[in-house]
C-alpha positions in Angstrom: -3.5 -18.9 -10.9 -4.4 -15.3 -11.0 -6.2 -13.8 -13.9 -4.3 -11.7 -16.4 -7.1 -9.2 -16.9 -10.7 -8.2 -16.2 -11.4 -7.6 -19.9 -9.4 -8.5 -23.0 -9.6 -5.2 -24.9 -8.7 -2.5 -22.4 -5.4 -1.3 -20.8 -5.9 -2.0 -17.2 -4.1 -0.6 -14.1 -4.3 -2.6 -10.9 -4.3 -0.6 -7.6 -3.8 -1.5 -4.0 -2.6 0.0 -0.8 -0.5 -0.9 2.2 -0.4 0.3 5.7 -4.1 1.1 6.2 -4.3 -0.6 9.6 -1.0 0.8 11.0 -0.8 3.1 14.0 2.1 5.1 12.5 3.6 6.2 9.3 2.1 6.9 5.9 -0.2 4.8 3.8 1.3 3.7 0.5 -0.5 2.8 -2.8 0.7 1.5 -6.1 -0.7 1.1 -9.6 0.6 -1.4 -12.1 -0.1 -2.0 -15.8 1.1 -5.2 -17.4 1.3 -6.1 -21.1 -1.8 -7.7 -22.5 -2.0 -11.4 -21.6 0.8 -11.2 -19.1 1.1 -14.2 -16.7 3.6 -15.1 -14.0 3.0 -18.3 -11.9 4.9 -16.8 -8.9 2.9 -13.6 -8.7 0.4 -13.6 -5.8 -1.2 -11.5 -3.1 1.6 -9.9 -1.1 0.1 -11.3 2.1 0.7 -14.9 0.8 4.4 -14.3 0.0 7.4 -14.2 2.3 9.3 -11.0 2.7 12.1 -12.4 0.4 9.6 -13.5 -2.2 8.0 -10.0 -2.2 11.4 -8.4 -2.7 12.2 -10.8 -5.6 8.8 -10.2 -7.2 9.2 -6.4 -6.9 12.2 -6.6 -9.2 10.3 -8.8 -11.7 7.2 -6.5 -11.6 9.2 -3.3 -12.2 11.0 -5.0 -15.1 7.9 -6.6 -16.7 5.3 -3.9 -16.2 4.4 -1.5 -19.0 4.1 1.1 -16.3 4.1 1.2 -12.5 4.0 3.9 -9.8 4.0 4.3 -6.1 2.5 7.2 -4.0 2.2 8.0 -0.3 0.0 10.0 2.0 1.4 10.9 5.4 0.0 10.5 8.8 -1.0 14.2 9.2 -3.2 14.0 6.1 -4.6 10.6 7.3 -5.6 12.3 10.6 -7.2 15.2 8.6 -9.2 13.3 6.0 -9.4 9.7 7.5 -7.6 6.6 6.4 -10.1 5.5 3.7 -9.9 8.9 1.9 -6.1 8.9 2.4 -5.8 5.4 0.9 -7.9 6.5 -2.1 -5.9 9.7 -2.5 -2.7 7.7 -2.6 -4.2 5.4 -5.3 -5.2 8.4 -7.3 -1.6 9.8 -7.0 -0.1 6.5 -8.2 -2.5 6.4 -11.2 -1.6 10.0 -12.0 2.2 9.1 -12.0 1.7 6.2 -14.6 3.5 6.8 -17.9 0.8 4.8 -19.7 -2.8 6.0 -19.3 -5.1 3.1 -18.3 -8.5 2.6 -19.8 -9.8 0.7 -16.8 -8.8 0.8 -13.1 -9.0 -2.4 -11.0 -9.2 -1.6 -7.3 -8.7 -4.0 -4.4 -11.6 -3.7 -2.0 -15.1 -2.2 -2.2 -14.5 1.6 -1.9 -13.0 4.1 -4.3 -13.6 7.6 -5.5 -13.9 7.9 -9.3 -10.7 8.9 -11.1 -11.4 11.6 -13.7 -12.0 10.2 -17.1 -11.2 6.5 -16.3 -13.8 3.9 -15.3 -13.0 1.6 -12.4 -14.1 -1.7 -10.9 -13.8 -2.5 -7.2 -13.0 -6.1 -6.5 -13.1 -7.6 -3.1 -10.0 -9.7 -2.5 -8.8 -8.5 -5.9 -5.2 -9.0 -4.9 -5.9 -12.7 -4.8 -7.7 -12.6 -8.2 -5.9 -10.4 -10.7 -2.2 -10.1 -11.5 -2.1 -6.3 -11.8 -3.7 -5.8 -8.3 -1.4 -8.4 -6.8 1.6 -6.6 -8.2 0.3 -3.3 -6.9 0.0 -4.9 -3.4 3.6 -6.1 -3.6 5.0 -2.7 -4.6 3.0 -0.8 -2.0 4.0 -3.3 0.7 7.7 -3.5 -0.1 8.1 0.3 -0.5 6.3 1.0 2.7 8.3 -1.7 4.6 11.5 -0.1 3.3 10.5 3.3 4.7 9.4 1.9 8.1 12.8 0.1 8.5 14.5 3.4 7.8 12.3 5.3 10.3 13.1 2.7 12.9 16.6 4.1 13.1 15.1 7.3 14.4 12.5 5.7 16.7 13.9 2.3 17.6 11.8 2.0 20.8 8.6 1.3 18.8 10.0 -1.8 16.9 9.0 -0.5 13.4 11.8 -2.5 11.9 9.7 -5.6 12.6 6.1 -4.5 13.2 6.2 -1.8 10.4 3.9 0.3 12.5 1.1 -2.2 12.9 -0.7 -2.5 16.2 1.3 -5.4 17.7 1.5 -5.9 21.5 5.1 -4.7 21.3 4.1 -1.5 19.6 1.2 -0.7 21.9 3.4 -1.3 25.0 6.0 1.1 23.6 3.4 3.8 23.1 2.3 3.4 26.7 5.9 3.7 27.9 7.2 6.4 25.5 4.1 8.2 24.3 3.6 8.9 20.6 6.0 10.2 18.0 5.1 12.8 15.4 4.7 10.0 12.9 1.8 8.3 14.8 -1.7 8.7 13.6 -3.4 10.6 16.3 -6.9 9.8 15.0 -6.3 6.1 15.6 -6.8 4.3 19.0 -3.2 4.4 20.2 -3.6 3.8 23.9 -4.0 5.8 27.1 -1.0 8.1 26.7 -0.9 10.5 23.9 2.0 12.6 25.0 4.5 13.4 22.2 7.9 11.6 22.3 10.7 14.1 21.9 13.3 12.5 19.7 
């Protein structure tokens, strides 16, 4: 069972990202604030849920949360500032969108840039420890997957409908055959051919 909170007396926002290891598309981040003492036995790290379970939980999270928000940073910015900084920028953007101001930010992982005026705690494997972080991981993952399925209709040769932009063998072979699209992250190791695919 995941923990409801890090402390009992502060309004906490859990933050997580999705798509950090992908070769194409934006990185997504989400921030979620639950009511004090909130519990849900079905809420878990997004990686431990099926796609259908994640979609079901997204509905529950958006209904039960005091506040939630999702933000993206595109591949061009990722190439310019690197994926770590882009992931943190997306988290900051999600926090800024929250309609309730948190008093503490819980971040999955071990790296974060301080958000102005709000203390934070980095928690390794936090998405498997705290409800708000797990919820953020689910929102970031499901919203990003929705986008990659949509983008697949424009670039079907890369298989984004199934691989979501991750470096699968199918995706890498498609890059070798077709070159890269303008949605690929050029700062990543994409393969030998870096020609642009003309849609």
